[in-house]
C-alpha positions as CSV (number, residue, x, y, z in Angstrom):
1,M,-29.5,-30.7,-31.4
2,R,-27.6,-32.5,-34.1
3,T,-24.2,-34.0,-32.8
4,V,-21.1,-32.5,-34.3
5,V,-18.6,-35.2,-35.3
6,L,-15.0,-33.9,-34.9
7,P,-12.4,-35.0,-37.4
8,D,-9.4,-36.8,-35.9
9,S,-7.1,-34.3,-37.7
10,L,-8.5,-31.4,-35.7
11,L,-8.4,-33.3,-32.5
12,A,-4.7,-34.2,-33.1
13,L,-3.9,-30.5,-33.8
14,A,-5.7,-29.5,-30.6
15,A,-3.7,-32.0,-28.6
16,Q,-0.6,-30.3,-29.9
17,Q,-1.9,-26.9,-28.9
18,V,-2.9,-27.9,-25.3
19,G,-6.5,-28.1,-26.2
20,L,-6.8,-24.8,-28.2
21,V,-7.8,-24.3,-31.8
22,S,-8.5,-21.2,-33.8
23,G,-11.6,-20.6,-35.9
24,R,-9.5,-20.6,-39.0
25,Q,-8.1,-24.0,-38.1
26,C,-11.6,-25.3,-37.5
27,D,-12.6,-24.1,-41.1
28,E,-9.5,-25.8,-42.6
29,H,-10.6,-29.1,-40.9
30,G,-14.2,-28.9,-41.9
31,V,-15.8,-27.6,-38.6
32,G,-17.7,-24.4,-39.7
33,R,-19.0,-21.6,-37.7
34,D,-22.5,-23.1,-37.2
35,S,-20.9,-26.3,-35.8
36,R,-18.7,-24.3,-33.5
37,T,-21.6,-22.3,-32.2
38,R,-23.5,-25.6,-31.4
39,L,-20.4,-27.0,-29.7
40,V,-20.1,-24.0,-27.4
41,A,-23.8,-23.8,-26.7
42,S,-23.8,-27.5,-25.7
43,G,-20.9,-27.0,-23.3
44,R,-18.5,-29.3,-25.2
45,W,-16.3,-26.4,-26.2
46,R,-15.5,-23.1,-24.5
47,R,-14.7,-19.7,-26.2
48,V,-11.5,-18.3,-24.9
49,T,-11.5,-15.2,-27.0
50,S,-12.8,-14.2,-30.4
51,G,-11.5,-16.8,-32.8
52,V,-10.0,-19.1,-30.1
53,L,-11.7,-22.2,-28.7
54,D,-10.9,-24.6,-25.9
55,V,-11.9,-28.1,-27.1
56,R,-10.8,-29.9,-23.9
57,P,-13.8,-31.9,-22.6
58,P,-15.4,-30.9,-19.3
59,G,-13.8,-32.6,-16.4
60,A,-10.5,-33.1,-18.3
61,P,-7.4,-33.6,-16.1
62,T,-5.8,-30.4,-14.6
63,L,-3.1,-29.1,-16.9
64,S,0.6,-29.2,-15.7
65,P,2.3,-26.0,-15.0
66,D,4.4,-26.3,-18.2
67,D,1.2,-27.0,-20.3
68,R,-0.5,-23.9,-18.7
69,R,2.5,-21.7,-19.7
70,L,2.4,-23.2,-23.3
71,R,-1.4,-22.6,-23.4
72,A,-0.9,-19.0,-22.6
73,A,1.7,-18.6,-25.3
74,L,-0.3,-20.2,-27.9
75,A,-3.6,-18.4,-27.0
76,G,-2.0,-15.1,-28.2
77,L,-0.7,-16.5,-31.4
78,L,-4.1,-18.2,-32.2
79,A,-6.0,-15.0,-31.4
80,L,-4.0,-12.8,-33.8
81,G,-3.6,-15.3,-36.7
82,P,-0.7,-16.6,-38.9
83,A,1.2,-13.3,-39.0
84,A,1.4,-13.1,-35.2
85,I,4.8,-13.4,-33.3
86,A,5.1,-14.6,-29.7
87,V,7.0,-11.9,-27.7
88,G,8.0,-11.4,-24.1
89,T,7.3,-14.3,-21.7
90,S,5.3,-16.1,-24.4
91,A,8.4,-16.2,-26.6
92,L,10.4,-17.5,-23.6
93,V,8.0,-20.3,-23.2
94,L,8.5,-21.4,-26.8
95,H,12.2,-21.2,-26.4
96,G,11.8,-23.7,-23.6
97,V,13.0,-21.4,-20.8
98,H,12.5,-22.6,-17.2
99,G,11.8,-20.4,-14.2
100,L,8.8,-18.5,-15.5
101,P,5.7,-18.0,-13.3
102,V,2.9,-20.5,-13.8
103,H,0.3,-17.9,-14.6
104,L,1.3,-15.9,-17.7
105,Q,-0.5,-13.3,-19.7
106,P,-0.4,-14.2,-23.4
107,E,1.8,-11.8,-25.4
108,A,2.0,-11.5,-29.2
109,A,2.6,-8.9,-31.8
110,V,1.9,-8.3,-35.4
111,P,4.8,-6.9,-37.5
112,G,4.5,-3.4,-38.9
113,G,3.2,-1.7,-35.9
114,V,-0.4,-2.7,-36.4
115,H,-2.5,-1.2,-33.6
116,R,-5.0,-3.6,-32.0
117,R,-6.5,-3.5,-28.5
118,S,-5.7,-6.1,-25.9
119,R,-8.6,-8.4,-25.2
120,D,-9.6,-11.1,-22.8
121,G,-6.3,-11.0,-21.0
122,I,-4.3,-11.3,-24.2
123,R,-1.6,-8.6,-24.4
124,L,-1.1,-7.3,-27.9
125,R,2.2,-5.5,-28.5
126,Q,3.0,-3.3,-31.4
127,Y,6.4,-3.3,-33.0
128,A,7.5,-1.3,-36.1
129,S,10.0,-4.1,-36.9
130,V,10.1,-7.7,-35.5
131,Q,12.5,-10.4,-36.9
132,P,10.7,-13.6,-36.2
133,Q,12.2,-17.0,-35.8
134,V,10.4,-20.4,-36.0
135,V,10.7,-21.8,-32.5
136,A,8.9,-25.1,-31.6
137,G,6.9,-24.7,-34.8
138,H,5.7,-21.2,-34.1
139,R,6.7,-17.7,-35.0
140,S,8.6,-16.1,-32.2
141,A,10.9,-13.3,-31.2
142,S,14.6,-14.3,-30.6
143,L,15.6,-15.3,-27.2
144,V,17.6,-12.1,-26.6
145,D,14.7,-9.9,-27.7
146,A,12.3,-11.9,-25.5
147,L,14.6,-11.5,-22.5
148,V,14.9,-7.8,-23.0
149,E,11.2,-7.4,-23.1
150,A,10.3,-9.8,-20.3
151,L,12.9,-9.5,-17.6
152,P,11.9,-5.9,-16.4
153,E,8.3,-7.1,-15.9
154,L,9.1,-10.4,-14.1
155,P,9.2,-10.9,-10.3
156,R,12.7,-10.9,-9.0
157,R,13.0,-14.6,-8.3
158,H,11.6,-15.5,-11.7
159,G,13.9,-13.1,-13.4
160,L,17.0,-14.6,-11.7
161,A,15.8,-18.2,-12.4
162,V,15.2,-17.4,-16.1
163,M,18.7,-16.0,-16.5
164,D,20.3,-18.8,-14.5
165,D,18.5,-21.4,-16.7
166,V,19.4,-19.9,-20.1
167,L,23.0,-19.8,-19.1
168,H,23.0,-23.2,-17.5
169,R,21.6,-24.9,-20.6
170,G,23.8,-23.0,-22.9
171,A,20.8,-21.4,-24.7
172,L,22.4,-18.0,-24.1
173,A,26.1,-17.3,-24.4
174,S,27.6,-15.5,-21.5
175,D,28.9,-12.7,-23.7
176,A,25.2,-11.9,-24.6
177,V,24.5,-10.9,-20.9
178,P,26.0,-7.3,-21.2
179,E,24.0,-6.7,-24.4
180,I,20.7,-7.6,-22.6
181,E,21.7,-5.3,-19.7
182,R,22.4,-2.5,-22.1
183,R,19.2,-2.9,-24.1
184,M,17.0,-2.9,-20.9
185,R,18.3,0.5,-19.8
186,G,15.5,3.0,-19.4
187,R,12.7,0.4,-19.5
188,R,10.1,0.4,-16.7
189,G,11.0,-2.1,-14.1
190,V,14.7,-2.2,-14.8
191,A,15.5,-0.9,-11.3
192,R,14.1,-4.2,-9.9
193,V,16.3,-6.2,-12.3
194,R,19.4,-4.4,-10.9
195,T,18.7,-5.9,-7.4
196,W,19.5,-9.4,-8.7
197,W,21.4,-9.0,-11.9
198,G,24.8,-9.3,-10.3
199,H,23.8,-12.7,-8.8
200,I,23.1,-14.4,-12.1
201,D,24.9,-17.9,-12.0
202,G,24.6,-20.6,-14.7
203,R,25.7,-23.2,-12.2
204,A,22.2,-23.3,-10.7
205,E,20.5,-26.5,-12.1
206,S,16.8,-25.6,-11.5
207,P,14.5,-22.7,-10.7
208,F,14.2,-24.1,-7.1
209,E,17.9,-23.5,-6.6
210,S,17.7,-20.0,-8.0
211,F,14.7,-19.2,-5.8
212,A,16.4,-20.6,-2.7
213,R,19.7,-18.8,-3.4
214,L,17.9,-15.5,-3.8
215,E,16.2,-15.9,-0.4
216,C,19.6,-16.6,1.2
217,L,21.2,-13.6,-0.7
218,D,18.4,-11.3,0.6
219,D,19.3,-12.4,4.1
220,G,23.0,-11.6,3.5
221,L,24.0,-15.3,3.2
222,V,26.1,-15.4,0.1
223,P,27.1,-19.1,-0.8
224,D,30.8,-19.7,-1.1
225,E,30.2,-22.3,-3.8
226,L,27.4,-23.8,-5.9
227,Q,27.4,-27.4,-7.0
228,L,30.3,-28.1,-4.7
229,E,31.7,-31.7,-5.2
230,M,33.4,-33.5,-2.3
231,V,35.4,-36.7,-2.1
232,L,34.6,-38.2,1.2
233,G,37.4,-40.8,1.3
234,D,35.2,-43.8,1.5
235,G,35.9,-45.0,-1.9
236,R,32.4,-44.5,-3.1
237,G,32.8,-41.4,-5.4
238,L,31.6,-37.8,-5.1
239,V,28.9,-36.1,-3.2
240,R,27.6,-32.7,-4.1
241,G,25.8,-29.8,-2.5
242,D,23.6,-27.4,-4.4
243,M,24.9,-24.5,-2.2
244,A,27.8,-24.6,0.2
245,W,29.3,-22.4,2.9
246,R,32.8,-22.8,4.4
247,L,33.0,-23.7,8.0
248,P,36.0,-23.5,10.4
249,G,38.6,-26.2,10.2
250,G,38.2,-26.8,6.5
251,R,34.6,-28.2,6.9
252,W,31.6,-27.3,4.8
253,L,27.9,-26.6,5.3
254,L,26.1,-28.2,2.3
255,V,22.5,-27.4,1.3
256,E,20.7,-29.8,-0.9
257,L,17.4,-28.8,-2.5
258,D,15.1,-31.7,-3.1
259,G,12.9,-31.4,-6.1
260,D,9.9,-33.8,-6.2
261,E,11.0,-34.9,-9.7
262,F,14.2,-36.5,-8.4
263,H,13.6,-37.3,-4.8
264,S,10.1,-38.7,-4.4
265,G,10.5,-42.3,-5.5
266,P,11.5,-45.1,-3.0
267,A,14.9,-45.6,-4.7
268,A,15.7,-41.9,-4.6
269,V,14.7,-41.8,-0.9
270,L,17.1,-44.6,-0.1
271,A,19.9,-43.0,-2.1
272,D,19.3,-39.7,-0.4
273,R,19.5,-41.4,3.1
274,D,22.7,-43.2,2.1
275,R,24.3,-40.0,0.9
276,Q,23.3,-38.1,4.1
277,N,24.8,-40.9,6.3
278,R,28.1,-40.9,4.3
279,I,28.4,-37.1,4.7
280,A,27.7,-37.4,8.5
281,L,30.2,-40.2,9.0
282,S,32.9,-38.3,7.0
283,G,33.0,-35.5,9.5
284,R,33.8,-33.1,6.7
285,A,30.5,-31.5,6.2
286,D,27.1,-30.7,7.8
287,L,24.1,-31.3,5.5
288,L,20.8,-29.3,5.4
289,R,18.0,-30.5,3.1
290,F,15.0,-28.5,2.0
291,A,11.9,-29.1,-0.2
292,Y,10.0,-26.8,-2.5
293,P,7.3,-26.0,0.2
294,D,10.1,-24.4,2.3
295,L,10.3,-21.6,-0.2
296,G,8.7,-18.3,1.0
297,T,8.5,-19.4,4.6
298,G,11.9,-18.0,5.6
299,R,12.9,-21.5,6.7
300,I,15.8,-21.8,4.3
301,P,17.8,-18.7,5.2
302,R,16.9,-18.9,8.9
303,T,18.2,-22.5,9.1
304,V,21.3,-21.8,7.1
305,C,22.0,-18.8,9.3
306,S,21.6,-20.9,12.5
307,A,23.9,-23.6,11.2
308,L,26.8,-21.1,10.6
309,P,29.1,-20.2,13.5
310,P,28.3,-16.8,15.1
311,T,31.6,-15.3,13.8
312,T,30.8,-16.4,10.3
313,R,27.2,-15.1,10.5
314,S,28.3,-11.7,11.7
315,L,30.6,-11.4,8.7
316,R,27.7,-12.1,6.2
317,L,24.8,-10.2,7.7
């Protein structure tokens, strides 16, 4: 079988698209249908769906969670062609929203209400009128439109994390929140949204914080403060807790949520230990620390509850 030589321009495009290319893009870069058939038959390429090919070589490194989300968003756009618009969670990915599940179904639409069947896990939505924006170089629904479409279908913790994130980063103005709530009314799944909607808080700095806070809220443990800053009186500046509960005598229970990104290196470990010692020596606060694997185990709310005085717990549960 004659070897197909791939042009650098197509490989560069594939790198930008997390390893995906469309048949149309291949034609534009000189890789015709026969060549594509040979590449798939040889195992060098894999067909994702009609007109979309995965050009990552066998044995390529595992994609990061962010790349997997982006790959899902792009798969829908490439499958439907240049007129396609990313909608729902796919649009949220392009808008750079954090807090989404790792495994996403590609979602795209074609303006004008064109009817096509979903295929190969790609969800094709039909809209009579869509006003696209160019986001990250691709056609996409607006952030507000995408939130209205996606939130009723997201799991609770991801919905809360998404709203926390767009408010925290300033991607969404706080006065747009009532509009989103109004436009979601009557949609399937909106009852689930109501269980967390009142707890949206843009002070949360990561999805981990949003997930952990929701676990505490579900156990009746409502934090008194988020991102509480304390001066310990040792002349060494502020310390901060991601979540905080008031304790008797003016003291605090601080909860710190250690994301691997910021707490895994040797310097970070030493800094964390130093901060923990400073808090203990100050006598002004108790500190609890949790890592991402603690989510979903019940360990976070259970430990927080045990650290609160019985009188305080009885008021919260």
